[in-house]
DSSP file (Angstrom, degrees, kcal/mol; ACC not computed):
  #  RESIDUE AA STRUCTURE BP1 BP2  ACC     N-H-->O    O-->H-N    N-H-->O    O-->H-N    TCO  KAPPA ALPHA  PHI   PSI    X-CA   Y-CA   Z-CA
    1    1 A X              0   0    0      0, 0.0     2,-0.0     0, 0.0     0, 0.0   0.000 360.0 360.0 360.0 134.4   -2.6  -14.6   12.0
    2    2 A X     >  -     0   0    0      1,-0.1     4,-2.1    40,-0.1     3,-0.3  -0.323 360.0-113.4 -73.4 156.6   -4.6  -11.5   13.0
    3    3 A X  H  > S+     0   0    0      1,-0.2     4,-2.9     2,-0.2     5,-0.2   0.854 116.9  57.6 -59.4 -36.4   -5.1   -8.6   10.6
    4    4 A X  H  > S+     0   0    0      1,-0.2     4,-2.4     2,-0.2    -1,-0.2   0.890 107.4  47.9 -63.3 -37.9   -3.1   -6.3   13.0
    5    5 A X  H  > S+     0   0    0     -3,-0.3     4,-2.2    37,-0.3    -2,-0.2   0.915 112.7  47.7 -68.4 -42.5   -0.2   -8.7   12.7
    6    6 A X  H  X S+     0   0    0     -4,-2.1     4,-2.0     2,-0.2    -2,-0.2   0.918 112.2  49.9 -63.1 -43.7   -0.4   -8.8    8.9
    7    7 A X  H  X S+     0   0    0     -4,-2.9     4,-2.5     1,-0.2    -2,-0.2   0.934 110.4  50.8 -59.4 -46.6   -0.7   -5.0    8.8
    8    8 A X  H  X S+     0   0    0     -4,-2.4     4,-2.6     1,-0.2    -1,-0.2   0.881 107.6  52.4 -59.9 -40.3    2.4   -4.7   11.0
    9    9 A X  H  X S+     0   0    0     -4,-2.2     4,-2.3     2,-0.2    -1,-0.2   0.902 110.6  48.0 -63.6 -40.6    4.4   -7.0    8.8
   10   10 A X  H  X S+     0   0    0     -4,-2.0     4,-2.7     2,-0.2    -2,-0.2   0.915 112.0  49.0 -66.6 -42.3    3.6   -5.0    5.7
   11   11 A X  H  X S+     0   0    0     -4,-2.5     4,-2.6     2,-0.2    -2,-0.2   0.921 111.3  49.6 -64.3 -42.9    4.5   -1.7    7.5
   12   12 A X  H  X S+     0   0    0     -4,-2.6     4,-2.5     2,-0.2    -1,-0.2   0.914 111.6  49.8 -60.0 -42.6    7.8   -3.2    8.7
   13   13 A X  H  X S+     0   0    0     -4,-2.3     4,-2.3     2,-0.2    -2,-0.2   0.927 111.8  47.4 -62.7 -45.3    8.5   -4.4    5.1
   14   14 A X  H  X S+     0   0    0     -4,-2.7     4,-1.3     1,-0.2    -2,-0.2   0.907 112.6  49.8 -62.0 -41.9    7.7   -1.0    3.7
   15   15 A X  H  <>S+     0   0    0     -4,-2.6     5,-1.7     1,-0.2     4,-0.4   0.919 111.9  47.2 -64.3 -43.5    9.9    0.8    6.3
   16   16 A X  H ><5S+     0   0    0     -4,-2.5     3,-1.0     1,-0.2    -1,-0.2   0.865 107.4  56.3 -67.8 -35.4   12.8   -1.5    5.7
   17   17 A X  H 3<5S+     0   0    0     -4,-2.3    -1,-0.2     1,-0.3    -2,-0.2   0.823 108.1  49.1 -63.2 -29.8   12.5   -1.1    1.9
   18   18 A X  T 3<5S-     0   0    0     -4,-1.3    -1,-0.3    -3,-0.2    -2,-0.2   0.521 111.4-128.9 -85.7  -6.8   12.8    2.6    2.5
   19   19 A X  T < 5 +     0   0    0     -3,-1.0     2,-0.4    -4,-0.4    -3,-0.2   0.904  60.4 134.8  59.6  46.6   15.9    2.0    4.7
   20   20 A X      < -     0   0    0     -5,-1.7    -1,-0.2     4,-0.0    -2,-0.1  -0.937  52.5-122.7-123.9 150.2   14.7    4.0    7.7
   21   21 A X     >  -     0   0    0     -2,-0.4     4,-2.6     1,-0.1     5,-0.2  -0.334  31.7-107.2 -78.2 166.4   14.7    3.2   11.4
   22   22 A X  H  > S+     0   0    0      1,-0.2     4,-2.8     2,-0.2     5,-0.2   0.893 122.2  54.6 -59.7 -38.5   11.5    3.2   13.5
   23   23 A X  H  > S+     0   0    0      2,-0.2     4,-2.6     1,-0.2    -1,-0.2   0.931 110.5  43.3 -61.9 -46.9   12.7    6.4   15.0
   24   24 A X  H  > S+     0   0    0      2,-0.2     4,-2.9     1,-0.2     5,-0.3   0.922 114.4  50.6 -66.7 -43.5   13.2    8.2   11.7
   25   25 A X  H  X S+     0   0    0     -4,-2.6     4,-2.4     1,-0.2     6,-0.2   0.943 113.0  46.6 -56.0 -50.0    9.9    6.8   10.4
   26   26 A X  H  X>S+     0   0    0     -4,-2.8     5,-2.6    -5,-0.2     4,-1.2   0.924 114.3  46.7 -60.7 -46.8    8.1    8.0   13.5
   27   27 A X  H  <5S+     0   0    0     -4,-2.6     3,-0.4     1,-0.2    -2,-0.2   0.945 116.2  43.5 -62.2 -49.6    9.7   11.5   13.5
   28   28 A X  H  <5S+     0   0    0     -4,-2.9    -1,-0.2     1,-0.2    -2,-0.2   0.834 118.6  44.0 -67.2 -33.2    9.1   12.1    9.8
   29   29 A X  H  <5S-     0   0    0     -4,-2.4    -1,-0.2    -5,-0.3    -2,-0.2   0.565 109.9-119.3 -89.5  -9.0    5.5   10.8    9.9
   30   30 A X  T  <5S+     0   0    0     -4,-1.2     2,-0.4    -3,-0.4    -3,-0.2   0.868  70.2 129.1  73.8  36.7    4.7   12.6   13.1
   31   31 A X      < -     0   0    0     -5,-2.6    -1,-0.3    -6,-0.2    -2,-0.2  -0.946  67.2-100.7-124.3 143.5    3.9    9.4   15.0
   32   32 A X     >  -     0   0    0     -2,-0.4     4,-1.6     1,-0.1     3,-0.4  -0.395  29.3-130.3 -62.5 137.3    5.3    8.3   18.4
   33   33 A X  H  > S+     0   0    0      1,-0.3     4,-2.1     2,-0.2     5,-0.2   0.877 107.0  52.9 -59.8 -40.7    8.1    5.8   18.0
   34   34 A X  H  > S+     0   0    0      1,-0.2     4,-2.1     2,-0.2    -1,-0.3   0.838 105.6  55.9 -66.0 -29.9    6.6    3.3   20.5
   35   35 A X  H  > S+     0   0    0     -3,-0.4     4,-2.4     2,-0.2    -1,-0.2   0.894 105.1  52.1 -66.4 -39.6    3.4    3.5   18.6
   36   36 A X  H  X S+     0   0    0     -4,-1.6     4,-2.8     2,-0.2     5,-0.2   0.929 109.0  50.2 -60.9 -45.6    5.3    2.4   15.4
   37   37 A X  H  X S+     0   0    0     -4,-2.1     4,-1.9     1,-0.2    -2,-0.2   0.909 110.4  49.5 -59.1 -42.6    6.8   -0.5   17.3
   38   38 A X  H  <>S+     0   0    0     -4,-2.1     5,-2.3     2,-0.2     6,-0.7   0.881 111.0  50.0 -64.5 -38.6    3.3   -1.5   18.5
   39   39 A X  H ><5S+     0   0    0     -4,-2.4     3,-1.4     1,-0.2    -2,-0.2   0.958 112.0  46.8 -63.1 -50.5    2.0   -1.3   14.9
   40   40 A X  H 3<5S+     0   0    0     -4,-2.8    -1,-0.2     1,-0.3    -2,-0.2   0.802 111.5  51.8 -64.7 -29.0    4.8   -3.4   13.5
   41   41 A X  T 3<5S-     0   0    0     -4,-1.9    -1,-0.3    -5,-0.2    -2,-0.2   0.530 112.7-120.1 -83.8  -5.9    4.4   -6.0   16.3
   42   42 A X  T < 5S+     0   0    0     -3,-1.4   -37,-0.3    -4,-0.5    -3,-0.2   0.685  80.9 118.2  78.2  18.2    0.7   -6.3   15.6
   43   43 A X      < +     0   0    0     -5,-2.3     2,-0.4    -6,-0.2    -4,-0.2   0.374  58.0  75.1 -99.5   5.5   -0.4   -5.1   19.1
   44   44 A X        -     0   0    0     -6,-0.7     2,-0.8    -5,-0.2   -36,-0.1  -0.951  61.3-155.2-118.0 137.8   -2.3   -2.0   17.9
   45   45 A X        -     0   0    0     -2,-0.4     2,-0.1   -42,-0.0    -6,-0.0  -0.869  36.3-158.9-103.4  93.5   -5.6   -1.8   16.2
   46   46 A X        -     0   0    0     -2,-0.8     2,-0.1     1,-0.1    -2,-0.0  -0.293  10.8-109.1 -86.8 161.1   -5.0    1.5   14.5
   47   47 A X     >  -     0   0    0      1,-0.1     4,-2.1    -2,-0.1     5,-0.1  -0.308  26.2-112.3 -80.8 163.6   -7.5    4.1   13.2
   48   48 A X  H  > S+     0   0    0      1,-0.2     4,-2.4     2,-0.2     5,-0.2   0.853 118.8  57.9 -61.6 -35.5   -8.2    4.9    9.6
   49   49 A X  H  > S+     0   0    0      2,-0.2     4,-2.0     1,-0.2    -1,-0.2   0.894 107.0  47.2 -63.4 -39.5   -6.6    8.3   10.1
   50   50 A X  H  > S+     0   0    0      2,-0.2     4,-2.4     1,-0.2    -2,-0.2   0.893 109.9  52.7 -69.4 -39.3   -3.3    6.6   11.2
   51   51 A X  H  X S+     0   0    0     -4,-2.1     4,-2.6     1,-0.2    -2,-0.2   0.911 109.6  49.7 -60.8 -41.5   -3.4    4.3    8.2
   52   52 A X  H  X S+     0   0    0     -4,-2.4     4,-2.6     2,-0.2    -2,-0.2   0.911 109.5  51.3 -63.1 -42.2   -3.8    7.3    6.0
   53   53 A X  H  X S+     0   0    0     -4,-2.0     4,-1.9     2,-0.2    -2,-0.2   0.899 111.7  47.2 -61.8 -41.7   -0.8    9.0    7.7
   54   54 A X  H  X S+     0   0    0     -4,-2.4     4,-2.0     2,-0.2    -2,-0.2   0.924 111.8  49.6 -67.1 -45.1    1.3    6.0    7.2
   55   55 A X  H  X>S+     0   0    0     -4,-2.6     5,-2.4     1,-0.2     4,-0.8   0.911 110.0  51.7 -60.6 -42.4    0.3    5.6    3.5
   56   56 A X  H ><5S+     0   0    0     -4,-2.6     3,-0.7     1,-0.2    -1,-0.2   0.907 106.7  54.2 -60.4 -41.8    1.1    9.3    3.0
   57   57 A X  H 3<5S+     0   0    0     -4,-1.9    -1,-0.2     1,-0.3    -2,-0.2   0.914 113.1  41.8 -58.8 -43.4    4.5    8.8    4.5
   58   58 A X  H 3<5S-     0   0    0     -4,-2.0    -1,-0.3     2,-0.1    -2,-0.2   0.536 111.3-122.3 -83.5  -5.5    5.3    6.0    2.1
   59   59 A X  T <<5S+     0   0    0     -4,-0.8     2,-0.3    -3,-0.7    -3,-0.2   0.854  71.8 117.3  69.4  35.0    3.8    7.9   -0.8
   60   60 A X      < -     0   0    0     -5,-2.4    -1,-0.3    -6,-0.1     2,-0.2  -0.847  69.7 -97.3-128.7 165.4    1.3    5.1   -1.6
   61   61 A X    >>  -     0   0    0     -2,-0.3     4,-0.9     1,-0.1     3,-0.9  -0.507  32.4-119.5 -76.4 150.4   -2.5    4.7   -1.6
   62   62 A X  H >> S+     0   0    0      1,-0.3     4,-1.4     2,-0.2     3,-0.8   0.894 114.9  61.1 -55.3 -40.6   -4.1    3.1    1.4
   63   63 A X  H 3> S+     0   0    0      1,-0.3     4,-2.4     2,-0.2    -1,-0.3   0.804  94.5  62.6 -59.8 -29.6   -5.4    0.4   -0.9
   64   64 A X  H <> S+     0   0    0     -3,-0.9     4,-2.2     2,-0.2    -1,-0.3   0.880 100.1  53.0 -64.8 -37.6   -1.8   -0.6   -1.7
   65   65 A X  H <X S+     0   0    0     -4,-0.9     4,-1.8    -3,-0.8    -1,-0.2   0.945 112.9  43.5 -61.3 -46.9   -1.2   -1.5    2.0
   66   66 A X  H  X S+     0   0    0     -4,-1.4     4,-2.4     1,-0.2    -2,-0.2   0.824 109.5  56.9 -71.5 -30.6   -4.2   -3.8    2.0
   67   67 A X  H  X S+     0   0    0     -4,-2.4     4,-2.5     2,-0.2    -1,-0.2   0.916 107.4  49.1 -62.2 -42.6   -3.3   -5.2   -1.4
   68   68 A X  H  X S+     0   0    0     -4,-2.2     4,-2.2     2,-0.2    -2,-0.2   0.874 108.3  53.3 -66.0 -36.2    0.1   -6.2    0.1
   69   69 A X  H  X S+     0   0    0     -4,-1.8     4,-1.4     2,-0.2    -2,-0.2   0.934 110.4  47.6 -61.7 -44.9   -1.7   -7.8    3.1
   70   70 A X  H  X S+     0   0    0     -4,-2.4     4,-0.9     1,-0.2     3,-0.3   0.911 110.9  51.2 -62.0 -42.4   -3.8   -9.8    0.7
   71   71 A X  H >X S+     0   0    0     -4,-2.5     4,-0.7     1,-0.2     3,-0.6   0.865 105.3  56.4 -63.3 -36.7   -0.7  -10.8   -1.3
   72   72 A X  H >< S+     0   0    0     -4,-2.2     3,-0.7     1,-0.2    -1,-0.2   0.837 100.5  59.1 -63.8 -32.7    1.0  -11.9    1.9
   73   73 A X  H 3< S+     0   0    0     -4,-1.4    -1,-0.2    -3,-0.3    -2,-0.2   0.806 102.7  53.7 -65.9 -28.9   -1.9  -14.3    2.6
   74   74 A X  H <<        0   0    0     -4,-0.9    -1,-0.2    -3,-0.6    -2,-0.2   0.680 360.0 360.0 -81.5 -17.7   -1.2  -16.1   -0.7
   75   75 A X    <<        0   0    0     -4,-0.7    -1,-0.2    -3,-0.7    -2,-0.2   0.441 360.0 360.0 -98.8 360.0    2.4  -16.8    0.0
């Protein structure tokens, strides 16, 4: 599995834990909804600035996203 796919799975998991739709996530985070879908599907190679924006939305450190990606590899 590519890193973009792993990243997307973690973002989808975080979004669902927060009980928000892609539309609400996109609106609140200031990101286009179709871009969110592409991220979650693993078809976007996103910038560090976008990763920071997503982490800020979830109220977590950027490193936490990557920690979760690493944890997913072990399961």
